[in-house]
N, C-alpha and C positions, 0 to 999 in steps of 0.2 A: 643316861638316866634310864632306870628300869632294865639295865643290861648286866646286872651283877653276876648272873649265872651263865653268861653267854660263852665263856671260855674262848676269849678272843685269840689267845696266843697258841691255840692248838694247831697242829699241822693239818693241812688239807689233803684229801685223797683225790687225785685227778683220775676220774674213771676212764677218760679217753676212749680207746677202742677195745677195752677189755672184754666187751660183750661180743666181739668178733675176733676170736683168736687167730683165725686164718688170715685176716686182714693185717693183724699186727706183724706177722712175718713179712708180708709184702712191704709194709711201711718202713722196713729197714733200708729200703731203696732210697729213702729220704736222706740217708747219710751220703749217698752218691751226689744227690742234688745239692746238699749242703756244701760239700767239698767243691763242686763246680761253681757254686755261687761265690764262695770265698775266693777262689782263684780268679773268676771273671771280674768281680767287682773290685778286688784289690788291684788287678791289672789296670782297670779304668782309672782308679785313683792315682796310681803310679804314673801312668801315661799322661794324665792331665796335669801332673806336677812337673814331670821331667822333660816333656817335649814342648818347646816354646811355641810350636804351631798350634798347640791345643790350649794355649792361654787365651781362651775366648769365653764369652758369657755362656755359650751352649755347654762347653765342657766344665765350666765352673759349676753350673747347676747339675750337670750329669755326675760330677765328682761328689757333690753333696747327696744326690740321689743314691749313688753307689754306697756311700758311707751309711746312709739311712738303712738301706737294704741289708748291709752287713750286720749292723747292730740289731736290726729287726729280727733276722733269722737267728742270730746268736743268743738273743734273749729267750728264744722259744725252743729251737731244735735240740740243743744238748739235753734240756730237761725232758723233752718228748722222747728222745732216744733212750735216755736213762730209764724212764718209766716203762718203755716197751720191754726193756731187758729185766728190770727189777720187779719182783712180784708185789711189792708193797705200794708202789705208785704214789708216793707221798711227796709233798712239797711243804716246806716250813711256812709258817704264817708270814714271816718277814720276807721269805723268798717269793711268796705269792704277791705280797704288796709291791715288792721291787719289780716283779715281772709285769704287773698291771700298770704301774707308773711308766716304765720304759716302753711297753707296748703301745700305750695310749699317746705318749709324747711323740714317738716315731711315726705312728700311723697318722696322727692329726697333722704333723708337719708335712708328711708326704702329700696329703690331700691338697694343702695350699701350694706346695712346691710344683705339683703338676699344673696348676693354674698359672704359676709364674713362668714355667717352661712354655706354656702355650702362648703367653704374651711375647716371650723371646722369639718364638717361631713367627708370630704375626709381624713383628718388627723386621725380621730378617727377610721375609717374603715381600711385605708391602712397602717397606722403607729401606731397601738394601743400601742405598747411598748414605743414609743417615744412621745406619745400624750402630757403628762404633760410637757415634755421638750420643745417640739415645741410650744405648745399653752400656753406659760407662761404668767402670769398676765400682764407683760409689753407689750407684743405683742398684747394681747387682747385690752388693753387700746389704743394702737396706731391704731389698725384697727378700733376701735369704733370712735376714734377722726377723722380719715380719712372720715368715713361715715358722721359724723356730719358736717365736713368742706365742703364736697361736697354739702350737703343739703343747708347750708347757702350761699355758693357761687352761686349756681343756683338761689336761691331766690333773693339775692341781685343784680344779673345781670338782671333777667327777670322782676321782679315786678315793678321797676321804669319805665322800658321801656313800660310795658303794661299800667300802670296807666297814663303815660304822653301822650298817644294817644288821639287825638282829637275825641270827641264824638258828636260834633255839637248839644249839648243840650239833646241828647238822654240819658234817665235815666233808661230805662227798660233793665234788664239783663235777657235774656231768659234761666234762670237756677235757681236752688234753693240755689246756693252759688256763691260767687265771684270767678269763676274759669277762668284761663287764656284764654283758647280758646273762651269762651263765651264773655269775655271782649274785646278780639281782634276782634271778629266778629262784634261787635256793633260799631266799629270805622268807621268814615267817611273819613279817609285819607288812603293813601297807606301804607299797613302794611307789605310789602314784607321783609323789613329789620328785623323787629321784628320777623316775622315768620322764617326767616333764622336763627337768633340767637336761637330761640326756638328749631328749628330742630337740630342744631349742639349740643346744650346742651342736647337735648333729646337723641340723638345718644350716647353721652358720658355717660349719666346716665342710659340708658336703654339697648342699644345694645352693650355696653362694659361689664357691669356686667352679662348680660344674657349668653353670650358665656362662661364666667368664670364658671357660674353655670353648664352649660351643660358639659364643660370639666371635672369639678370636679366629676359630676355624671357619666360621661363616664368612668373615671378611677375607680370610686367606683364599677361600673357594672363589669369591668374587674376583679377587686379584688374579688368580690362576686362569680363570675364564677369559680375562682380558689380555693374557699373554698370547701373542700371535705365533711366537716361535715354539715349535714342538720340543726342541731341546730345553728351552727355558721353562716350559710347562712341566716337563719331566723332572727337571732339577728341583723345581718348587715342590712337587709332589714327593720326591725322595727326601727332601728336607723335613717334611712333616709326617710322613707315613709311619715312621718308627714311633713317634710320640702318640699318634692316633691309635696305634696298636695297644699301647699300655693303658691309655685312659679308660676305655670300656672295661678292660680286665679288672682294674683297681676300683674305680668308682662303682661299677655295677655290683660287685660282691659286697662292698662296704655299705652301700645304700640299702641293699636288701637286709644286711645283718643288723644295722643299727637304727633304721627308721621304722621299726615295728614294735608294738607293745611286748613286754617280757612274757605275758601270758599266752601270746600266740607264737612265741619263739620255739622253733623246732630244733631240738638239740642235735639230732642227726644231720639235718641240713647245715646247722651252724658249724658243726665239726668239719664237714667236708668243704664248706665254703672258706672257713678260716684256713684250712690246710692248703686250699688253692691259692689264696692271696698271700700266704706267708711262705710258700715254697715255690710255686710256679712263677709268680710275678717277679720276684727277685732274680731268678735265673734267666728270665726272658729279657730283662733290661740290658745286661751286657751283650747278649747275643744280637738284639735288634739295633741297639744304638751303635755298637762298635762295628759289626760286620756290614752294616748298611752305610757306614760313613767312610768315605775315601781317606779323610784325615786320620780317622781312628785306625783303619787298616794299615795306612802308611806308617803311622807312629809305632804300631805293633811290630811291623816288619823291621823297622829301623832298630827298635829295641832288641829284638831277637837276633838281628844281624850283628849288632854291637856285642851282644853276649857271646855269640858264636865265634866272632873274631877274637874276642878276649880269651876264649877257651882254647882256640887254636894257637894263639901266641904263647 
């Protein structure tokens, strides 16, 4: 209502980094990161499926995380690279809607999945003898389903509200993707209600999982301090250190981005923070999870050895 002249189906212009021509050339290095991420995360998914030793809850969740990261980057990076090369820097209305939905589903799901992974690490350190009983396949599927449901729920609530805001003919999105804070900021109407919804859902998806992560690792820390064996203590720390590396990288940037009012949203900071958690975090995941895991490295060597043997035969 009252939006008859709003030209909803017009294409959007993604301003991106066009005000920094020198930086745009450097950003083509993103293509290298994208290829490495595709290779790394695809390798984790294949290994977790093909190697029976990796049919564990940890690699079940890691495989899902790798799938999320692959889809996450693929929904953003090709469009970003195209706009860096193309002078028009446009995205269709439906393309913008699709990008916003996919981006929010995957990002919200990953917020919950990281909390699920912390619970998995808590069980493996604090209840090692009961690990296979507690983390049985049915529970793993249920936890993963909850994570995906939270992602879809957040997206289906916030995306329609964001896209229905009146823009008064404005087509320029001061970002390199159709991200919710940037789309809300370009609206010409009162966005208080939409921002309130975004804040409530942000608290639910960010500030609820994060304390669960902190509680899990607090209990792990207590358990580690009670381990008298140096080797056992080192093993417990190695089990959790990779996940602890990812948590602050992901949650820190997301909380800063989404739990602040749109009128205080810094577009420049938003662009660089978004670039960080959409490019850096997905490539970090396969490196720290696979290279720090004996099982992961063993499975990779086994797979490469099998392929080399087949080639020689």
